ROSE-4610 file (N, C-alpha, C; in Angstrom, 1 decimal, always signed):
// ROSE-4610
residu = [M/M/M/D/D/D/I/I/I/K/K/K/E/E/E/R/R/R/Y/Y/Y/H/H/H/D/D/D/L/L/L/Q/Q/Q/R/R/R/A/A/A/S/S/S/Q/Q/Q/T/T/T/H/H/H/L/L/L/G/G/G/W/W/W/H/H/H/W/W/W/L/L/L/L/L/L/P/P/P/L/L/L/C/C/C/P/P/P/A/A/A/D/D/D/V/V/V/Y/Y/Y/H/H/H/L/L/L/Q/Q/Q/A/A/A/L/L/L/N/N/N/I/I/I/S/S/S/A/A/A/P/P/P/N/N/N/E/E/E/R/R/R/C/C/C/D/D/D/F/F/F/D/D/D/S/S/S/L/L/L/V/V/V/L/L/L/S/S/S/L/L/L/A/A/A/K/K/K/V/V/V/L/L/L/I/I/I/D/D/D/S/S/S/L/L/L/N/N/N/E/E/E/E/E/E/S/S/S/L/L/L/K/K/K/K/K/K/L/L/L/I/I/I/P/P/P/Y/Y/Y/E/E/E/K/K/K/Q/Q/Q/E/E/E/S/S/S/F/F/F/K/K/K/D/D/D/K/K/K/N/N/N/G/G/G/I/I/I/A/A/A/L/L/L/L/L/L/E/E/E/A/A/A/A/A/A/L/L/L/H/H/H/L/L/L/N/N/N/N/N/N/L/L/L/D/D/D/G/G/G/A/A/A/D/D/D/V/V/V/H/H/H/I/I/I/E/E/E/F/F/F/L/L/L/W/W/W/K/K/K/L/L/L/E/E/E/S/S/S/L/L/L/R/R/R/S/S/S/G/G/G/R/R/R/R/R/R/A/A/A/D/D/D/Q/Q/Q/K/K/K/R/R/R/K/K/K/N/N/N/Y/Y/Y/S/S/S/K/K/K/I/I/I/A/A/A/K/K/K/H/H/H/F/F/F/D/D/D/V/V/V/E/E/E/N/N/N/Q/Q/Q/R/R/R/L/L/L/R/R/R/H/H/H/V/V/V/F/F/F/V/V/V/N/N/N/L/L/L/L/L/L/N/N/N/S/S/S/A/A/A/S/S/S/D/D/D/T/T/T/L/L/L/D/D/D/Y/Y/Y/F/F/F/I/I/I/A/A/A/L/L/L/V/V/V/S/S/S/S/S/S/G/G/G/Q/Q/Q/I/I/I/Q/Q/Q/E/E/E/I/I/I/F/F/F/E/E/E/K/K/K/N/N/N/Q/Q/Q/I/I/I/A/A/A/A/A/A/G/G/G/Y/Y/Y/A/A/A/S/S/S/F/F/F/S/S/S/D/D/D/M/M/M/I/I/I/G/G/G/I/I/I/A/A/A/D/D/D/F/F/F/G/G/G/S/S/S/T/T/T/D/D/D/A/A/A/S/S/S/V/V/V/N/N/N/H/H/H/D/D/D/E/E/E/V/V/V/I/I/I/Y/Y/Y/E/E/E/L/L/L/Q/Q/Q/S/S/S/K/K/K/L/L/L]
num = [1/1/1/2/2/2/3/3/3/4/4/4/5/5/5/6/6/6/7/7/7/8/8/8/9/9/9/10/10/10/11/11/11/12/12/12/13/13/13/14/14/14/15/15/15/16/16/16/17/17/17/18/18/18/19/19/19/20/20/20/21/21/21/22/22/22/23/23/23/24/24/24/25/25/25/26/26/26/27/27/27/28/28/28/29/29/29/30/30/30/31/31/31/32/32/32/33/33/33/34/34/34/35/35/35/36/36/36/37/37/37/38/38/38/39/39/39/40/40/40/41/41/41/42/42/42/43/43/43/44/44/44/45/45/45/46/46/46/47/47/47/48/48/48/49/49/49/50/50/50/51/51/51/52/52/52/53/53/53/54/54/54/55/55/55/56/56/56/57/57/57/58/58/58/59/59/59/60/60/60/61/61/61/62/62/62/63/63/63/64/64/64/65/65/65/66/66/66/67/67/67/68/68/68/69/69/69/70/70/70/71/71/71/72/72/72/73/73/73/74/74/74/75/75/75/76/76/76/77/77/77/78/78/78/79/79/79/80/80/80/81/81/81/82/82/82/83/83/83/84/84/84/85/85/85/86/86/86/87/87/87/88/88/88/89/89/89/90/90/90/91/91/91/92/92/92/93/93/93/94/94/94/95/95/95/96/96/96/97/97/97/98/98/98/99/99/99/100/100/100/101/101/101/102/102/102/103/103/103/104/104/104/105/105/105/106/106/106/107/107/107/108/108/108/109/109/109/110/110/110/111/111/111/112/112/112/113/113/113/114/114/114/115/115/115/116/116/116/117/117/117/118/118/118/119/119/119/120/120/120/121/121/121/122/122/122/123/123/123/124/124/124/125/125/125/126/126/126/127/127/127/128/128/128/129/129/129/130/130/130/131/131/131/132/132/132/133/133/133/134/134/134/135/135/135/136/136/136/137/137/137/138/138/138/139/139/139/140/140/140/141/141/141/142/142/142/143/143/143/144/144/144/145/145/145/146/146/146/147/147/147/148/148/148/149/149/149/150/150/150/151/151/151/152/152/152/153/153/153/154/154/154/155/155/155/156/156/156/157/157/157/158/158/158/159/159/159/160/160/160/161/161/161/162/162/162/163/163/163/164/164/164/165/165/165/166/166/166/167/167/167/168/168/168/169/169/169/170/170/170/171/171/171/172/172/172/173/173/173/174/174/174/175/175/175/176/176/176/177/177/177/178/178/178/179/179/179/180/180/180/181/181/181/182/182/182/183/183/183/184/184/184/185/185/185/186/186/186/187/187/187/188/188/188/189/189/189/190/190/190/191/191/191/192/192/192/193/193/193/194/194/194/195/195/195/196/196/196/197/197/197/198/198/198/199/199/199/200/200/200/201/201/201/202/202/202/203/203/203/204/204/204/205/205/205/206/206/206/207/207/207/208/208/208/209/209/209/210/210/210/211/211/211/212/212/212/213/213/213]
x = [+22.4/+21.3/+20.8/+20.6/+20.2/+18.6/+18.2/+16.7/+16.0/+16.6/+16.1/+15.9/+16.8/+16.7/+15.4/+15.4/+14.3/+12.9/+12.9/+11.7/+11.3/+12.2/+11.9/+11.5/+12.1/+11.7/+10.3/+9.9/+8.5/+7.6/+7.9/+7.1/+6.9/+8.0/+7.9/+7.1/+7.3/+6.5/+5.0/+4.8/+3.4/+2.7/+3.4/+2.8/+2.6/+3.6/+3.6/+2.5/+2.4/+1.6/+0.2/+0.1/-1.2/-1.8/-1.0/-1.5/-1.9/-1.4/-1.6/-0.4/-0.1/+1.1/+0.7/+1.6/+1.4/+1.8/+2.9/+3.2/+3.0/+2.1/+1.9/+3.2/+3.3/+4.5/+4.6/+5.8/+6.0/+5.7/+5.1/+4.9/+6.3/+6.4/+7.7/+8.3/+7.4/+7.9/+8.4/+8.1/+8.4/+9.5/+10.0/+11.0/+12.2/+12.5/+13.7/+13.8/+12.5/+12.5/+13.1/+13.0/+13.6/+15.1/+15.4/+16.8/+17.7/+17.1/+17.8/+18.3/+17.7/+18.0/+19.2/+20.2/+21.5/+22.2/+23.2/+23.9/+25.0/+25.3/+26.4/+26.0/+24.8/+24.3/+23.4/+23.0/+23.3/+24.3/+24.8/+25.7/+25.1/+24.2/+23.5/+22.0/+21.5/+20.2/+19.2/+19.2/+18.3/+18.3/+19.5/+19.6/+18.9/+19.1/+18.5/+17.0/+16.4/+15.0/+14.4/+15.1/+14.8/+14.6/+15.6/+15.7/+14.7/+14.4/+13.2/+12.0/+11.8/+10.6/+10.5/+11.6/+11.7/+11.3/+11.9/+11.7/+10.1/+9.6/+8.2/+7.4/+7.7/+7.0/+7.0/+8.1/+8.2/+7.4/+7.6/+7.0/+5.6/+5.2/+3.9/+2.9/+3.4/+2.4/+2.1/+2.9/+2.7/+1.9/+1.4/+0.6/-0.6/-0.9/-2.1/-3.3/-3.9/-5.0/-6.3/-6.5/-7.7/-7.7/-6.5/-6.5/-6.4/-5.7/-5.6/-6.9/-7.9/-9.2/-10.0/-9.6/-10.3/-9.6/-8.6/-8.1/-8.7/-9.5/-10.4/-11.4/-11.7/-12.8/-14.0/-14.7/-15.9/-16.9/-17.2/-18.3/-17.8/-16.5/-16.0/-15.6/-15.7/-15.2/-15.8/-17.2/-17.9/-17.3/-16.9/-16.5/-15.0/-14.3/-12.9/-12.8/-13.9/-13.8/-13.1/-13.0/-12.4/-10.9/-10.4/-9.0/-8.2/-7.0/-6.0/-4.5/-3.6/-2.2/-1.8/-1.1/-0.6/-1.7/-2.7/-3.8/-4.6/-4.7/-5.4/-4.5/-3.2/-2.4/-2.4/-2.4/-2.4/-3.7/-4.8/-6.1/-6.1/-5.7/-5.7/-4.9/-3.7/-2.8/-3.3/-3.8/-4.2/-5.5/-6.5/-7.8/-7.7/-6.6/-6.4/-5.4/-5.1/-4.1/-2.8/-2.2/-1.0/+0.1/+1.0/+2.1/+3.2/+3.9/+5.1/+4.9/+3.6/+3.3/+3.7/+3.6/+3.7/+5.0/+6.1/+7.4/+7.5/+6.9/+6.9/+6.0/+4.8/+3.8/+4.4/+5.0/+5.5/+6.6/+7.4/+8.5/+7.9/+6.8/+6.2/+5.6/+5.0/+4.4/+5.5/+6.6/+7.7/+8.3/+8.4/+9.0/+8.0/+6.7/+5.8/+5.9/+6.0/+6.3/+7.5/+8.6/+9.8/+9.7/+8.9/+8.7/+7.8/+6.6/+5.7/+5.9/+6.8/+7.0/+7.7/+8.4/+9.1/+8.2/+6.9/+6.2/+5.6/+5.3/+4.7/+5.2/+5.2/+5.7/+5.1/+3.7/+2.9/+3.3/+4.0/+4.4/+5.8/+6.5/+7.9/+8.0/+7.0/+7.2/+7.2/+6.3/+6.2/+7.5/+8.0/+9.1/+10.3/+10.4/+11.6/+11.5/+10.3/+10.2/+10.7/+10.3/+10.6/+12.1/+12.6/+14.0/+14.8/+14.4/+15.1/+15.2/+14.0/+14.0/+15.1/+15.1/+16.2/+17.6/+17.7/+18.9/+19.5/+18.7/+19.0/+20.1/+20.0/+20.7/+22.2/+22.4/+23.7/+24.5/+23.9/+24.7/+24.9/+25.8/+25.9/+24.7/+24.2/+23.0/+23.1/+24.3/+24.4/+24.2/+24.6/+24.5/+23.0/+22.3/+20.8/+20.1/+20.5/+19.8/+20.1/+21.3/+21.6/+20.7/+20.5/+19.6/+18.1/+17.8/+16.4/+16.3/+17.3/+17.3/+17.3/+18.0/+18.0/+16.6/+15.9/+14.6/+13.7/+13.8/+13.0/+13.2/+14.4/+14.7/+14.1/+14.1/+13.4/+12.0/+11.3/+9.9/+9.6/+10.4/+10.2/+10.3/+11.4/+11.5/+10.2/+9.6/+8.4/+7.3/+7.1/+6.1/+6.3/+7.5/+7.9/+7.5/+7.9/+7.6/+6.1/+5.4/+3.9/+3.2/+3.6/+3.1/+3.3/+4.6/+5.0/+4.5/+4.0/+3.5/+2.1/+1.4/+0.1/-1.0/-0.7/-1.7/-2.5/-1.9/-2.6/-3.6/-3.1/-4.0/-5.2/-4.9/-6.1/-7.1/-6.7/-7.5/-8.3/-7.6/-8.2/-9.3/-9.1/-10.1/-11.2/-11.0/-12.1/-12.9/-12.4/-13.3/-14.0/-13.5/-14.2/-15.4/-15.2/-16.2/-17.4/-16.9/-18.0/-18.7/-18.0/-18.7/-19.6/-19.1/-20.0/-21.3/-21.2/-22.4/-23.3/-22.8/-23.6/-24.3/-23.6/-24.2/-25.3/-24.9/-25.9/-27.2/-27.1/-28.2/-29.1/-28.4/-29.1/-29.9/-29.2/-29.8/-31.0/-30.8/-32.0/-33.1/-32.8/-33.9/-34.6/-33.9/-34.5/-35.4/-34.8/-35.5/-36.7/-36.7/-37.9/-39.0/-38.5/-39.5/-40.2/-39.4/-40.0/-40.7/-40.7/-41.3/-42.8/-43.6/-45.1/-45.4/-44.6/-44.9/-44.0/-43.2/-42.3/-41.2/-40.9/-39.9/-38.7/-37.5/-36.2/-35.4/-34.9/-34.0/-32.6/-32.2/-31.0/-29.8/-29.9/-28.8/-28.5/-29.4/-29.2/-28.6/-29.1/-28.6/-27.1/-26.8/-25.4/-24.4/-24.9/-24.1/-23.9/-24.9/-24.7/-23.7/-23.9/-22.9/-21.5/-21.2/-19.9/-19.3/-20.1/-19.6/-19.1/-19.6/-19.2/-18.1/-17.6/-16.6/-15.2]
y = [+3.3/+2.4/+1.7/+0.3/-0.4/-0.6/-1.2/-1.2/-2.1/-3.0/-3.9/-3.1/-2.2/-1.2/-0.3/+0.2/+1.1/+0.4/-0.9/-1.7/-1.8/-2.2/-2.3/-1.0/+0.1/+1.4/+1.7/+1.4/+1.6/+0.7/-0.5/-1.4/-0.8/-0.2/+0.3/+1.7/+2.5/+3.7/+3.4/+2.5/+2.0/+1.6/+0.8/+0.3/+1.5/+2.4/+3.5/+4.5/+4.9/+6.1/+5.6/+4.3/+3.9/+2.8/+2.0/+0.7/-0.4/-0.2/-1.2/-1.2/-2.2/-2.3/-1.7/-0.7/-0.2/-1.3/-2.1/-3.3/-4.5/-5.4/-6.6/-7.4/-7.9/-8.7/-9.9/-10.3/-11.3/-12.6/-13.6/-14.8/-15.6/-16.5/-17.2/-17.7/-18.2/-18.8/-17.7/-16.4/-15.3/-14.4/-14.6/-13.8/-13.7/-14.8/-14.8/-13.7/-13.2/-12.2/-10.8/-10.5/-9.4/-9.7/-10.8/-11.1/-11.2/-11.4/-11.5/-10.2/-9.1/-7.8/-7.2/-7.3/-6.7/-6.2/-5.4/-4.8/-5.7/-6.8/-7.7/-8.5/-8.6/-9.4/-8.5/-8.8/-10.1/-9.9/-11.1/-11.2/-11.8/-12.7/-13.4/-12.9/-13.1/-12.5/-13.3/-14.5/-15.3/-14.8/-14.4/-13.8/-12.4/-11.6/-10.3/-10.4/-11.3/-11.5/-11.9/-12.8/-13.2/-12.2/-11.3/-10.1/-9.1/-8.9/-7.9/-8.6/-9.8/-10.4/-10.3/-10.4/-10.2/-8.8/-7.8/-6.4/-6.1/-6.6/-6.4/-7.1/-8.2/-9.0/-8.1/-7.5/-6.7/-5.4/-4.7/-3.3/-3.3/-4.3/-4.2/-5.2/-6.4/-7.7/-7.5/-6.8/-6.8/-5.5/-4.7/-3.5/-3.9/-3.3/-3.6/-3.1/-3.8/-3.4/-3.1/-4.0/-3.7/-2.4/-2.0/-0.7/+0.4/+0.2/+1.3/+1.6/+0.6/+0.9/+1.9/+1.9/+2.7/+4.1/+4.3/+5.7/+6.3/+5.6/+6.2/+7.1/+8.3/+9.0/+8.2/+8.3/+7.3/+7.4/+8.5/+8.6/+8.0/+7.8/+7.2/+5.7/+5.1/+3.8/+2.8/+2.9/+1.9/+1.9/+3.1/+3.1/+2.5/+2.5/+2.0/+0.6/-0.1/-1.3/-2.4/-2.4/-3.4/-3.1/-1.9/-1.6/-2.4/-2.7/-3.5/-3.0/-3.4/-3.2/-1.8/-1.5/-0.1/+0.9/+0.4/+1.1/+1.7/+0.8/+1.2/+2.2/+2.0/+2.9/+4.2/+4.3/+5.5/+6.3/+5.6/+6.2/+6.8/+6.0/+6.5/+7.8/+7.8/+9.0/+10.1/+9.9/+11.1/+11.7/+10.8/+11.3/+12.1/+11.9/+12.7/+13.8/+14.0/+15.2/+15.2/+13.9/+13.9/+14.2/+15.1/+15.6/+14.6/+14.6/+13.8/+12.4/+12.0/+10.5/+10.2/+11.0/+10.7/+9.9/+10.4/+9.8/+8.4/+8.1/+6.8/+5.8/+6.3/+5.5/+5.1/+6.1/+5.7/+4.7/+4.8/+3.7/+2.4/+2.3/+1.1/+0.4/+1.2/+0.7/+0.2/+0.9/+0.4/-0.8/-0.9/-2.1/-3.3/-3.1/-4.2/-4.5/-3.6/-4.0/-4.7/-4.4/-5.1/-6.6/-6.7/-8.0/-8.8/-8.3/-9.1/-9.3/-8.3/-8.3/-9.5/-10.4/-11.5/-12.8/-12.6/-13.8/-14.5/-13.7/-14.2/-13.6/-14.3/-13.9/-12.6/-12.6/-11.4/-10.1/-10.2/-9.0/-8.5/-9.2/-8.9/-7.4/-6.9/-5.5/-4.6/-4.8/-3.9/-4.1/-5.3/-5.5/-4.8/-4.8/-4.1/-2.7/-2.1/-0.7/-0.3/-1.2/-0.9/-1.2/-2.3/-2.7/-1.6/-0.9/+0.3/+1.4/+1.6/+2.7/+2.5/+1.2/+1.0/+0.7/+0.7/+0.5/-0.9/-2.0/-3.3/-3.9/-3.6/-4.3/-3.6/-2.3/-1.7/-1.5/-1.9/-1.8/-3.1/-3.2/-4.4/-4.6/-5.7/-6.0/-5.5/-5.7/-5.2/-3.7/-3.0/-1.5/-1.1/-1.9/-1.7/-1.9/-3.0/-3.4/-2.4/-1.8/-0.9/+0.5/+0.8/+1.9/+1.6/+0.3/-0.1/+0.0/-0.5/-0.4/+0.9/+1.9/+3.3/+3.9/+3.6/+4.1/+3.4/+2.2/+1.5/+2.1/+2.4/+3.0/+4.4/+5.2/+6.6/+6.4/+5.2/+5.1/+4.6/+3.8/+3.5/+4.7/+5.6/+6.8/+7.7/+7.7/+8.5/+7.9/+6.6/+6.0/+6.3/+6.2/+6.5/+7.9/+8.9/+10.3/+10.5/+9.8/+10.0/+9.5/+8.3/+7.6/+8.5/+8.9/+9.6/+11.0/+11.5/+12.9/+13.0/+12.0/+12.0/+12.2/+12.4/+12.7/+11.4/+10.3/+9.0/+8.6/+8.9/+8.5/+9.5/+10.7/+11.7/+11.3/+10.9/+10.5/+9.2/+8.3/+7.0/+7.3/+8.1/+8.5/+9.3/+10.2/+10.9/+10.0/+9.1/+8.1/+7.1/+6.8/+6.0/+6.8/+8.1/+8.9/+9.0/+9.1/+9.3/+8.0/+6.8/+5.6/+5.3/+5.9/+5.8/+6.5/+7.8/+8.6/+8.0/+7.4/+6.7/+5.5/+4.8/+3.6/+4.1/+5.1/+5.7/+6.1/+6.8/+7.2/+6.0/+5.0/+3.7/+3.1/+3.1/+2.5/+3.3/+4.6/+5.4/+5.3/+5.1/+4.9/+3.6/+2.6/+1.3/+1.3/+2.0/+2.1/+2.9/+4.0/+4.8/+4.0/+3.2/+2.5/+1.4/+0.9/-0.3/+0.1/+1.4/+1.8/+2.1/+1.6/+1.9/+3.2/+3.7/+5.0/+6.1/+5.9/+6.8/+7.3/+6.5/+6.9/+6.0/+6.4/+5.7/+5.9/+4.8/+4.9/+5.2/+6.4/+6.8/+6.4/+6.2/+5.7/+4.3/+3.5/+2.1/+2.0/+2.9/+2.9/+3.4/+4.3/+4.8/+3.7/+3.1/+2.0/+0.9/+0.6/-0.5/+0.0/+1.2/+1.7/+1.8/+2.2/+2.3/+0.9/-0.1/-1.5/-2.1/-1.5/-1.9/-1.2/-0.1/+0.7/+0.1]
z = [+5.8/+6.2/+4.9/+5.1/+3.9/+3.9/+2.8/+2.6/+3.6/+4.2/+5.3/+6.5/+6.8/+8.0/+7.7/+6.5/+6.2/+6.4/+5.9/+5.9/+7.4/+8.2/+9.6/+10.3/+9.9/+10.4/+10.1/+8.8/+8.5/+9.3/+9.5/+10.4/+11.8/+12.3/+13.7/+13.6/+12.7/+12.5/+12.3/+11.6/+11.4/+12.7/+13.4/+14.7/+15.7/+15.6/+16.6/+16.3/+15.0/+14.6/+14.1/+13.6/+13.1/+13.9/+14.4/+15.1/+14.1/+12.8/+11.9/+10.9/+10.1/+9.3/+7.9/+7.5/+6.1/+5.1/+5.4/+4.7/+5.6/+5.2/+6.0/+6.2/+7.5/+7.7/+6.8/+6.3/+5.5/+6.2/+5.6/+6.2/+6.3/+7.2/+7.3/+6.0/+5.1/+3.9/+2.9/+3.2/+2.2/+2.8/+4.1/+4.7/+3.9/+3.1/+2.4/+1.4/+0.9/-0.1/+0.4/+1.7/+2.2/+2.6/+3.0/+3.3/+2.1/+1.0/-0.3/-0.9/-0.4/-1.0/-0.5/-1.3/-1.0/-2.3/-2.2/-3.4/-3.9/-3.2/-3.6/-4.8/-5.1/-6.3/-7.1/-8.3/-8.9/-10.0/-10.5/-11.6/-12.9/-12.6/-13.6/-13.8/-15.0/-15.3/-14.4/-14.3/-13.4/-12.0/-11.5/-10.2/-10.1/-11.1/-11.2/-11.2/-12.0/-12.1/-10.8/-10.1/-8.8/-7.8/-7.8/-6.8/-7.2/-8.4/-8.8/-8.2/-8.4/-7.8/-6.4/-5.7/-4.2/-3.8/-4.5/-4.2/-4.4/-5.4/-5.7/-4.6/-4.2/-3.2/-1.9/-1.5/-0.3/-0.5/-1.5/-1.7/-2.2/-3.0/-3.7/-3.1/-3.2/-2.7/-1.3/-0.5/+1.0/+1.4/+0.5/+0.8/+1.6/+2.6/+3.5/+2.8/+1.9/+1.1/+2.0/+3.0/+3.8/+4.5/+5.0/+5.6/+4.7/+3.5/+2.5/+2.0/+1.9/+1.4/+2.4/+3.6/+4.6/+4.6/+3.8/+3.5/+2.4/+1.5/+0.5/+1.1/+0.7/+1.4/+1.4/+2.5/+2.7/+1.5/+1.1/+0.0/-1.3/-1.5/-2.7/-2.5/-1.3/-1.1/-1.9/-2.1/-2.9/-4.4/-4.9/-6.3/-6.5/-5.3/-5.4/-4.6/-4.4/-3.6/-4.3/-5.7/-6.4/-6.8/-6.3/-6.5/-5.6/-6.1/-5.3/-5.6/-4.8/-5.1/-5.3/-6.3/-6.5/-6.9/-7.7/-8.0/-6.8/-5.8/-4.6/-3.8/-3.7/-3.0/-3.6/-5.1/-5.8/-5.5/-5.5/-5.2/-3.8/-2.8/-1.5/-1.3/-1.9/-1.8/-2.6/-3.8/-4.7/-4.2/-3.9/-3.3/-2.1/-1.3/-0.1/-0.4/-1.6/-2.0/-1.2/-0.9/-0.3/-1.2/-0.8/-1.6/-1.8/-2.9/-3.1/-3.6/-3.7/-4.1/-5.5/-6.4/-7.8/-8.2/-7.8/-8.1/-7.6/-6.4/-5.8/-6.4/-6.7/-7.5/-8.8/-9.5/-10.8/-10.7/-9.7/-9.5/-9.2/-8.4/-8.1/-9.3/-10.2/-11.4/-12.3/-12.5/-13.3/-12.7/-11.4/-10.8/-11.0/-11.0/-11.3/-12.7/-13.6/-15.1/-15.3/-14.6/-14.7/-14.1/-13.1/-12.5/-13.5/-13.9/-14.7/-16.2/-16.7/-18.1/-18.7/-17.8/-18.4/-18.1/-17.7/-17.4/-18.7/-19.7/-20.9/-22.1/-23.2/-24.5/-25.0/-24.8/-25.3/-24.6/-23.5/-22.7/-23.1/-24.0/-24.2/-24.7/-25.5/-25.9/-24.8/-23.9/-22.7/-21.8/-21.8/-21.0/-21.6/-22.9/-23.6/-23.3/-23.2/-23.0/-21.5/-20.6/-19.2/-18.9/-19.6/-19.5/-20.0/-21.1/-21.7/-20.7/-19.9/-19.0/-17.9/-17.5/-16.4/-16.9/-18.3/-19.0/-18.6/-18.7/-18.2/-19.2/-20.5/-21.4/-21.5/-21.1/-21.3/-20.1/-18.9/-17.7/-17.0/-16.1/-15.3/-14.4/-14.3/-13.7/-12.2/-11.6/-10.2/-10.1/-11.0/-11.0/-11.2/-12.1/-12.4/-11.0/-10.4/-9.1/-8.0/-7.9/-7.0/-7.1/-8.3/-8.7/-8.2/-8.5/-8.0/-6.5/-5.8/-4.3/-3.8/-4.5/-4.1/-4.2/-5.3/-5.5/-4.5/-4.2/-3.2/-1.9/-1.5/-0.2/-0.2/-1.2/-1.3/-1.1/-1.6/-1.5/+0.0/+0.6/+2.0/+2.8/+2.6/+3.3/+3.2/+2.0/+1.9/+2.7/+2.7/+3.5/+4.9/+5.4/+6.8/+7.2/+6.4/+6.6/+6.6/+5.7/+5.6/+6.8/+7.2/+8.4/+9.7/+9.8/+11.0/+11.1/+9.9/+10.0/+10.7/+10.8/+11.4/+10.5/+9.2/+8.2/+7.9/+7.8/+7.6/+8.7/+10.0/+11.1/+11.0/+10.7/+10.6/+9.7/+8.4/+7.4/+7.8/+8.4/+8.8/+9.8/+10.8/+11.8/+11.3/+10.3/+9.7/+8.9/+8.2/+7.5/+8.4/+9.6/+10.5/+11.1/+11.3/+11.9/+10.8/+9.5/+8.4/+8.3/+8.4/+8.4/+9.6/+10.7/+11.9/+11.8/+11.2/+11.0/+10.0/+9.0/+8.0/+8.5/+9.3/+10.1/+11.0/+11.7/+12.7/+12.0/+10.9/+10.1/+9.6/+9.2/+8.8/+9.9/+11.0/+12.2/+12.7/+12.7/+13.0/+12.1/+10.9/+9.8/+10.1/+10.4/+10.6/+11.9/+12.9/+14.2/+14.0/+13.3/+13.0/+12.3/+11.3/+10.4/+11.2/+12.1/+12.9/+14.2/+14.5/+15.7/+15.6/+16.5/+16.4/+17.0/+17.9/+18.5/+18.0/+17.0/+16.3/+17.2/+18.3/+19.3/+19.0/+19.4/+19.2/+20.4/+20.9/+22.1/+21.5/+21.5/+20.9/+21.6/+22.9/+23.8/+23.3/+23.2/+22.7/+21.4/+20.5/+19.1/+19.1/+19.9/+20.1/+20.6/+21.6/+22.3/+21.2/+20.4/+19.5/+18.4/+17.9/+16.9/+17.4/+18.7/+19.2/+19.4/+19.6/+19.8/+18.4/+17.3/+16.0/+15.4/+16.0/+15.5/+15.9]
């Protein structure tokens, strides 16, 4: 099974078990990033860099940040509201004590470093370090990229297992309930404050709350 099949398996699993995409669908202009990922290339350095960019586009830039933020425990969401990308994914997985995340988070950070390290001269030192980790200079680029694809496939397999396990949906629903209770408390407080006879129509409040969930 190649990485494109695993990608589509994750998309199907996400829709089945979550009702939302773990990785946002690529827009028509970006579909080529997924289609380009195969082990028959690259032979040239420019091709290798292009494929690394495509792999990062599929695995990192497509993370569904809006939904991942809802996996952060409700009481900590304000503290992590400015997180994005891998840092947000890392927080969502670690704060919920989800096993097996570390190796895949580490791979994504290294892939991001490999992608971004060639963008500017001041990053050359960091790029040299990450290039050494992947042994870019001493192996055929095709072999290096095959190793990257294998790690990427393992990461997609992890996401599929995580999504299919039901843990993610449980966390998502738990945080929705917590947010609902918080919203309910705020609405009760507002109603109490504005009521001249200290009475509150709780049925109306509950109906309004449910309509917002």
